[in-house]
C-alpha positions in Angstrom: 6.2 5.0 -24.6 3.2 7.3 -25.1 0.4 6.6 -22.7 2.5 4.6 -20.3 3.8 6.0 -17.1 7.3 5.2 -16.0 8.2 5.2 -12.3 11.1 7.3 -11.4 13.3 5.3 -9.0 16.1 7.8 -8.4 17.4 11.1 -9.5 20.9 12.1 -8.5 21.6 15.8 -8.1 25.0 17.4 -7.3 26.5 20.8 -6.8 29.8 21.7 -8.4 30.9 23.5 -5.2 29.2 26.7 -6.2 29.2 29.6 -3.7 25.5 30.2 -3.9 22.9 28.2 -2.0 22.5 25.4 -4.5 23.3 22.6 -2.1 20.8 24.0 0.4 18.1 24.1 -2.3 19.0 20.5 -3.4 18.6 19.3 0.2 15.2 21.0 0.4 14.2 19.2 -2.8 15.3 15.9 -1.3 13.1 16.4 1.7 10.1 16.9 -0.6 10.9 14.0 -3.1 11.9 10.6 -1.8 13.4 9.6 -5.2 16.0 12.4 -5.1 19.5 11.7 -3.9 21.9 14.6 -3.3 25.6 13.8 -3.5 28.7 15.8 -3.3 30.5 16.3 -6.6 33.3 13.9 -5.5 30.9 11.1 -4.7 29.0 11.6 -7.9 32.3 11.5 -9.9 33.4 8.3 -8.0 30.1 6.7 -9.2 30.6 7.8 -12.7 34.2 6.6 -12.7 33.0 3.1 -11.6 30.7 2.7 -14.7 32.2 0.3 -17.1 31.8 1.7 -20.6 32.6 -1.6 -22.4 
């Protein structure tokens, strides 16, 4: 809603096993932001697969 701030509780970031330094950068972001969670792609996929779409 306009004019009302929402509180971010958690942002999940992952890396799709790239060969650059993405995971390193994500971990640096996590150190700077308590609401960021960095997961491996497998762990992220496991969480997505557990979501019941019904």
